[in-house]
N, C-alpha and C positions, 0 to 999 in steps of 0.2 A: 433486563440485562444490566449488569453493573458496568461502570466505566471501564474497568480493566477487561471485562469480557468483550465489550464493544471494541476496544483497541485491538485485542487479539483477533476478533472477527475481521476487522478491517485489514490487518496484516495478512491474514489468511487469504482474503479476497485479492489483495494486491499480488500475493504470490501466485494465486490461480490465474489472474489476468496476465501476469508476466509469462507464465508457462504457456498459456494459450497463444501468446504473441511471440513466443520464443525470444523473450527479452531477458538478458542476463543482468545480474546486479551491476556489473561493470558498465554495461550499456545504459542502464537506467541512471546510474550515477553521472555519467558523462552527459546524458541528455537533460538532466535537471540541474546540473552544475554543483553537485556536492561530491564528497569523496566516496570512494568504494567502501571504506571502513564505516562511514556513517550509514550508508545503505545497509550494510551487513548488520550493524547494531540494531537498526529498527526492524529489519526482517527477522531477527532473532528475538525481538521484544525486549531488548536491553536498553533502548532509549525510546522516548516518547515521540509520537507523531503529532504535529500540530496541523490545523486545518490548511494552512498555507502549503505545507509539504504534501498533504494529501491532494490538494488541488494541482500542484506541480506534477505529481506522479500520475494523476488521472489524465491531465492534459497530455503528458508524454505518451500515455497508453491509448490516447484517442477516446477518452471517456469523460463524462461529466462527473465531477467529484461527488455530487449528491447521489448519482446513480451507483457509483462505486460503494458508497456508504450504505445505501439502501440494499444493494446486493449482499453486502456483508451481513447486514441484519437479517435478511431473509434466509441466508444460508446458515446462520447461527441458530435459527429457530428449528431448522430441520433435524 
């Protein structure tokens, strides 16, 4: 899987986890201390996610960052 495919898979998994937990982009933004616009840009794939941001998002969602990335990889293969 290429780097861009991995990034898209992680974004898709974040969206799926947000939906499972009924977390809006606004609530996520407030919870991790970034703007709603920044959340929107990375959810649309318009800006890059770094590992620190993935960790913050995973923590907010009650997950381990590596479990989130692993789930993204597993779902991308299916």
